[in-house]
Wavefront OBJ file of the C-alpha trace (Angstrom):
o trace
v 5.508 8.996 5.836
v 7.855 6.030 4.637
v 7.642 4.935 1.705
v 7.301 0.852 0.832
v 9.592 1.107 -2.448
v 13.060 2.628 -3.227
v 11.567 5.172 -5.821
v 15.226 6.553 -6.772
v 15.736 4.753 -9.556
v 12.359 4.274 -10.663
v 12.080 5.468 -14.126
v 10.216 8.908 -14.168
v 6.984 7.992 -15.755
v 5.919 5.266 -13.537
v 3.448 6.626 -11.179
v 2.621 3.484 -9.545
v 4.250 0.482 -8.054
v 2.459 -2.924 -6.693
v 3.839 -6.139 -5.947
v 1.787 -9.339 -7.081
v 1.073 -12.285 -4.784
v 3.916 -14.056 -6.324
v 6.239 -11.471 -5.531
v 6.813 -10.065 -8.883
v 7.018 -5.884 -8.411
v 6.081 -4.167 -10.913
v 6.008 0.193 -12.066
v 2.983 1.624 -14.072
v 2.335 4.528 -15.643
v -1.715 4.576 -14.419
v -3.163 3.386 -11.437
v -3.191 -0.445 -11.656
v -6.450 -2.662 -11.241
v -6.596 -5.882 -9.075
v -6.514 -8.746 -11.192
v -8.003 -12.414 -9.976
v -6.738 -13.274 -6.843
v -2.735 -12.932 -7.805
v -1.891 -9.890 -9.499
v -2.202 -6.070 -10.641
v -3.028 -5.148 -14.646
v -2.355 -1.997 -15.883
v -1.794 -0.974 -19.769
v 1.883 0.657 -19.295
v 4.281 -1.019 -17.006
v 7.745 -2.019 -16.654
v 9.131 -4.962 -13.822
v 11.435 -3.765 -11.469
v 12.361 -6.815 -9.168
v 11.192 -10.157 -7.428
v 10.670 -10.074 -3.676
v 9.379 -12.886 -1.822
v 5.520 -13.791 -2.680
v 3.185 -11.998 -0.366
v -0.112 -12.422 0.853
v -1.483 -8.881 1.481
v -0.544 -7.751 -1.919
v -3.538 -6.196 -2.678
v -2.092 -3.732 0.247
v 0.962 -2.864 -1.842
v -0.077 -0.474 -4.205
v 1.503 2.603 -4.002
v 1.424 6.015 -5.722
v 4.680 8.106 -6.425
v 5.432 10.278 -3.137
v 5.365 14.030 -4.147
v 9.042 14.434 -2.975
v 10.420 12.021 -5.274
l 1 2 3 4 5 6 7 8 9 10 11 12 13 14 15 16 17 18 19 20 21 22 23 24 25 26 27 28 29 30 31 32 33 34 35 36 37 38 39 40 41 42 43 44 45 46 47 48 49 50 51 52 53 54 55 56 57 58 59 60 61 62 63 64 65 66 67 68
């Protein structure tokens, strides 16, 4: 299965990655929850990058693949 994200340079503590509706890509230690109508929320997180705004942001959540 092809990954949605490039996990190669993501810190080891990041177990989940998701993109908000505004295009902000963040990594999370624990599975985040969707908050309001535009973003993900999780206690420990890190900003990873910015992509174009996305309509299907609730489908952007991905758990770290086991092969990484």
